[in-house]
C-alpha positions in Angstrom: 136.7 231.4 149.8 134.3 233.4 152.0 131.0 235.3 151.6 130.9 239.2 150.7 128.6 240.7 153.5 127.2 242.9 150.8 126.3 241.0 148.2 126.7 237.3 149.3 129.1 236.0 146.5 132.0 234.1 147.3 135.3 235.8 147.1 139.0 235.0 147.4 140.4 236.1 150.6 144.0 236.4 148.8 142.6 238.9 146.5 139.6 240.6 147.6 139.4 243.8 149.3 139.1 243.6 153.1 138.6 245.2 156.1 138.7 244.7 159.8 135.5 245.3 161.7 135.1 244.7 165.6 138.0 242.6 165.2 136.9 240.1 162.5 138.2 240.5 158.7 135.4 241.1 156.4 136.1 240.2 152.6 134.4 242.0 149.6 133.4 241.4 145.7 134.9 244.8 144.8 136.1 248.1 146.2 132.4 249.7 146.2 130.9 246.9 148.1 133.9 247.7 150.7 133.0 251.5 150.7 129.2 250.4 151.1 130.1 248.3 154.3 132.2 251.0 155.9 129.6 253.6 155.6 126.9 251.4 157.4 128.2 247.9 158.5 125.5 247.0 160.7 123.1 247.5 157.8 124.8 244.3 156.1 125.4 242.7 159.3 121.9 242.8 160.3 121.0 241.5 156.9 123.0 238.1 157.4 121.6 237.7 161.0 118.3 238.1 159.7 118.6 235.8 156.7 120.5 233.2 159.0 117.4 233.1 161.3 115.1 232.0 158.6 115.1 228.3 157.9 
């Protein structure tokens, strides 16, 4: 299981839509989230970095 970068939900790598971005595989809750990520990947990766910085 891994986390969808768009919604944060856990997804199964075996069945989830996937995409390789900058050499890393990302898995998505659904095809819509994959499309959203493809349009602006840094938007979602930036959010993840900000969230991990709080603690």
